[in-house]
N, C-alpha and C positions, 0 to 999 in steps of 0.2 A: 533682146529683150535685157534689160538691166535689172538686177538682183534687186526685188522690192525691200526698200527700207523698213525694218519692223515686222519681217516675216520669220526667217528661220524655221521653215516648215521643211525644208531639206535637212536641217540638223534634229528633227523630232521624228517625222513619220517613217523614214526607211530605218531597215536594220543597218548594221555597218559591221561586217566581220573582221575589219583589219583594226589594228590597236590605234587607239586615239591616246594622246597624253592625258593622263587620269584615268583611263579607261582601257587597259590592256588587253581585255577581251573582247573590245568593241562595244556596241549597245544594241538592245533590242528594239523591234519596230515599237515606235510610240513612246519611246524613252529619250527624253532631251539629252543631247550629248553636253559633256560636263564643260565642254568649251563654249557652250551657248552662253551668251552674256545677256542680263535681264532686258534689254533693249532689242534682243534677237540677232544681235552681231554675232560673228565668230571670233573668239579671242587669239585665234591662231592663225586668221586668215592670212595668206601671203608668207606664212612660216613654214621653213621645211618638213617641220614635224607633223604639218596637217596630212590626214590620209589622203593617198592617191585617188579613193573613190570621190572624196570630196573635192580635191583639186579638179578632177574633170568633168564634175556636175556642172552644168552652165543653167541658166535660168531660161525656160523656154515658156511659152504660153501653154503647149500642150500638157506640160508637168506644172506649172505653175498658177495657171487658171489666171484670174482677174484679182484675186486678194488671200490672203493667209488661208482663211478657212477652206477656199476651193483647193489650194495648193495641199493642205492637209488631207483634205478628200481624195485629191488625185494620186496623191504620192501612196496613200495608205492601200488605196484600190492596186496600185502597181505592186506594192510591197505584197500582198494576199495574192495577186495574181501569178506572180513568181515565186513566190514559195515553195519549197520542195515537197510539203504536204500537199499543196493544192495541185501541184504538177503531177504529182503520183495519182492523186484521185481521179484528175481529168483524163489520165492515159488508162486505169482502169475503166472508166466510163465507155471509152471509145474501144476496149477489147469485146 
């Protein structure tokens, strides 16, 4: 799957804990990356300063859905499901 023009969901929905140029502490989930341009393209795409997590992410239907809104929803749910708080609550529930 090719990255969808005008999406930028992967630059908004998930948290990023590694430094991003202009965001030395990364970004919180739901917070647009400072490198996200007005047309939802990455200003540092292909640049060596781009975080590894961003470089390693590839557009896939399971994560990106059929449009930007679906991608935001899917990636937000993935963020919640993998958050340390959610994971620890699930462990408690199973015990």
